[in-house]
N, C-alpha and C positions, 0 to 999 in steps of 0.2 A: 413435258412441259405444260406448268401450270399458271395461268392467265389468269392474272386478278382484275378484274371490273372496276373495283374499286379500291379506296386507300383505305378503306377498315383495316383489313388483317395488316398492313404496317403500324399503325397506330395501334394495335392491342398488341403487335411486339415492343414496339417503344416503350409502353409503357409496361407492361412485363417486365422487361430491362431494367426500366429505372427502380422497380422496387427493391433489385437484386442491388443496386447501386448505392443506394441511400444507407443502408446499415453500415458498410464498407468504409464511408466519409466519418459516420460518427464514431466508431470505432479508431480509425487515423487522429481523431481531435483528442480523445482520452487518451492513446499510446504518448501524443503526443505531450501530452499535460505530465504523465508519470514519469518520461525523460528528462522533462525539466525540472522535476521532484528530484529525480535519482542524481541528475548534475548539481541542484542544490544542496544534496546531503552530503553529498563528494565533498564539494568546495567549504563544509564546514566541520569545526573542531568537534566532532561527537565522539562518547567514548569507543572503544576499538574491540572489535572480540577477541575474549580471552583478558581480558582486565579482569581485576575483583573486583567486589563490591565496594572494600576499603579504597582499592586504587580510588574507582569512581569519584567516590565520596570525596578523597582529598583532594583530585582536582576540582571536580564542578559543584562540591560544597553537596550539603544535605537535599533533598530533594524536597519537591512541595509534597508529594503523598507518597506513600510506598502502597502498590496497590494488595491485594489479600494474592496471594500466590496461588496459582492454578497447576493440578496433577500431581505427580509425588507417590501415585497411588500404587507403580511398579515401576522396576528398571526401565519397561517400554516406551513409561511414561513418566520422565523426570520432573520435579518441580520447578516451574518456571515462576521466575516474580520480576515484578515490573514497577519500574520507580518514574515517574513522572514528574518533569521541570519544564520550567516555562515554556520552553522552546521544543523540546525532545522527551522522548521515551525511550526508557533503556531496556530491555529485557535481558536476564538472566537465567540460566541455565544451572541450578544451583547455586553457587555463586561467582558465576563467571559470566560477563556478557556474552551474549549471541548474537546480538543486534540491536542497533540504536537507529531509530526512526524521528523525524520532524513530527512534531505535533502542528497538522496542518488539515485544514475543512478536505483539502485534497486524498488525503491520506484516508480518511473518515472515521481519526480516531482523536477528535477531539474531544469527546467526553469518554476516557476509557473506564472509567467508573460503572459506566451506564452498562457494562459487559458483567460485571461480577453479580 
């Protein structure tokens, strides 16, 4: 049995344990923000997966910008098109919607043209 003559080892153990707990708290906050964003997206009327470009333009009007397509060089890398609207961005594979996301700072996509 080990007998401690001071409280120094206990303090060192507490400080070391606190270092492992702090990153988990930050991660939980980020996860919470993502959950809220996904809930907000689900409650909005965004283009649905599988819709054609023509159907999206008919329903939501012309996009503010049609960003440069990416990919398309091989069958494994199909052409991805992105259309920017004031509150969301629509991603198309060839000419059909694969995903729609909110255009929010939480998503780090407030300036999608910066990636072109």
